[in-house]
N, C-alpha and C positions, 0 to 999 in steps of 0.2 A: 479482577485484573489489577495489575500493578501500574501505577502512574509512572511513566518514564520521565527522565529529566527534560527531554524535549517534548513539547505538546504534540508533535506529529506522530509519536509512537506510543503504543501501549503494549504491555506484556500480558498475555493471557495466562494467568497463574491459577493453580488449583491449591487450596489450603493444605499445607503440610506436604505438598508434592513438589513444590518449586517449579511447577509448569504453568503455562498460560491456561486461563480458563477458570480462574477462581470463581467467577460468577456462573460457570457452567454447572457446578454442583448445586448451587442454591438458587439458580434461576435468576440471578441478578442481572442488571443491565450495565454495560461498561460505563465507567465514569471517568472524568478527567477532561482536560482540554487538549486537543492536539490532533494532528494528522493521524497519529497512531493511538487508538483508544484503549485504556486499561480497563479491566473489569472492576467495577466498584466493589467494595467489600474488603474483607480482611485477608487478601491473598498475601502469602509470604514471599519475600524476594527469592528469586530462583538461585540455587547454589551455582558455583562455578560449573560451567559446562563447556564441552569442546565443540558443540554444534548448536546452531540457532537457525530458525526459520522466520523470515519476514513475509507476511501474507498481504497481498493487495486485493481488496474486495472487488466483486464484480459490479456490473451496472446496477444502480439503485440500492446497493447493499452497504452495510456499515461494518465496522471492525468486529462486532460480535458475531458476524456471519461465520467466523472461523473458530468459534468455541468448540465445535464438534471435533476439530482436529486436535486441539489441546487435550480434550478428554480422551480421545482415541490413543494418543501417544502415552498419556498417563496410565491408561488401562494396560498398556503393554510394558510398563515399567521403563519407558524411554525418558532419558534426562534432557532431551533436546528442548531448548527454550523456544517458545512460540510468541512472536510479536505480530501485531496487525496494524495496518495503517488506517487512520480515521480521517476520512475526507471531510472538508468543511461542509456544513449544512446537515450533518448526520449526528444523531445521538447527542453526545456531549458537546458537539460543535454546532448544534442546531441553529444557533443565532448567527453563524458566520456565513458570508456569501460564498457560494460554491466557486471552485476554480473554473476559469475560462481559458487558461493557458496550460497546456500539458507540461511544458518545460518547468513552470513554477511548481506544479504538483509533484513532479519527479524530484526536483531539487529539494523540496521541503522534506520528502520522505528520506532522501539520502542524508540530509542534515540530521534528521532524527536518529538514523542508524549510526552516524558518526558520533553524535553526542552520547549514545549508549555504549560506545566502544565496539560496535559490530563492524564498523569500517574504520580504517586508520585515519587519524586526524592529520590533515595536510595544511601547512602554513601558507595557504594560498587563498586569494579572494575568489569567491564564487562568481562565475561569469554571469552576465545579465541576460545572455541569450545562448542558444545552442552553440557549442564549440565549433561545429562545422559551418556556422554562419559567419565566422570571422573572415576578414580579408586575408588573402595570401600573405604570408610573411609575419603574421601577428600571433602565431601559435604561442601559448603561454609557456613559461619556463617550467622545467621538471624539477626545479630545486625543491628539496624536501621530500621527494618521493622515496628515496633510499631510506631516509629516517623513518618515514611512515611504515615502510615495509619491514623494518626491523622490529616493529611492535605489532605483530599479527593478532587479530582477534579470533573468535571461534570460527570453525568451518561454517560458512554462511550459505543458506539456500534462499533464493527469492522464489516465491510461489504466487502466481497470478491467475485469475479465472475471469474470462470475458474482458471487460474494460481493465481489470486488474492485470491481465496477461500483457496487455499493451503497455501499461505503466511499468510493470516489472521488467519487461524487455528493454524499455528506454533507460531504466535505472541501471540495469546490468551493463548496457552499452556505455554509459558514463563511468560506471565504477571499474570496468575491466579493460577499456580501450587503451591504446598506447598514449603516453603523455602528449604527443604531438596533436592528438585529436580530441581528447576528453579531459583536459587538465583538471579541474581541481580534485577529482577523485581517482586519478590514474594510479592503479595498483591492482594486482591480481587478488582482489578482495572477495569476489563472488565465486563460490565453489560449484554451485549448482543453480540452474535456472529451470523451473518447472512451470509450463504454460498449458492452459486448456481453454477450450471453447472460444477460440479466437481465430478468425480467418485472416489471411494477409491483408494489410491495409489497402493494397492495390486492387484487391478483388471486388470490393464494394458489395459483397454478397451478404444477404441475410439480415441487414440492418435497415430499419425504417428511416425515412428522411426526418431528422429532428426538427426541421423547419416547416415542412409541408404536412407532416402527420398530425392528425387530431389527437386529443387526449385519449379518446376511445381506442384509436388504432395503436397508440403506444402501449396502453394497458393490455390490449389484446395480444400484442407481441410479447409483452413481459409474462403474461399468464401462460402463453404457449411454451415458454422456456421451462416452466415448472418451478416449484419452490415458494411461490407466493400464494398464501391462503386466499381462497375465493372470497371469504368473509371480509377480508381487508379491502379487496378491490370493489366490493359492493357498498362500502361506506363512502358516501360522496366526498366528505372532507379528506379522508385518508387517500382516496383514489386521486383526488386533485393534487395532493401533495406529492404522491408517488409519481404521477405523470410529469410533474415539473422536474423531479429528480432525474427521471429517465431521460427527459429531453435534454437536460443540462449535461448528463453523462455522455449522451450520444454526440452532442456538440463538442464536448471535450475530446472525445475519441476521434472525431473527424478533423480536429485541428492539426496543424503541422507538427511533425515528429522530429 
């Protein structure tokens, strides 16, 4: 992985290919500090590309979850740059407290994209709460939006799975909404939004109660989703750590959007 300028983003790069997933080839584990985690190792910076993907990991997962995507694109000779978000409390950010506020999680990811040139930089101060939470008549000025739009970045796709789908949707809403609603990122900067394994927030279906559920129930639900080795869940220490991560992610998901 390539360490990005902002700790919230990491680029999954393959040695000599200029794509994310440097660690994919050698089995390395992403390194770096930030919401988006780079793969440690000697990945080379990606060449100029007209397209980029920013991936939001699912519940209990880390940035390295998407190494398979970087490898698959590289195998097909695709020059699309692949980035992933690294949530606090995971891999290279293991010592950091997990997010408890979805707005903060989304804003941090957007700041990482902006620092990497994937989103236009706007000369506006980030709101301290969701834009639609402001009182009537206090919508921020759209000053600087035209300037930002005159310096477009690559065609950008946001991809999210499970919890990541929820965060990617919120990020796209902020990045693409009209200036009167979503100020500091208001610009048509997101070209595609790809979401999977996520039911509408209003349905309340399929998710265990993060407050009432026991660790065993949370782990059973996670195992039922597939993708988590049974050997990992059978290790008491790892199982306890994963259960805490799942509980925190579900609480984050259940928070206000």
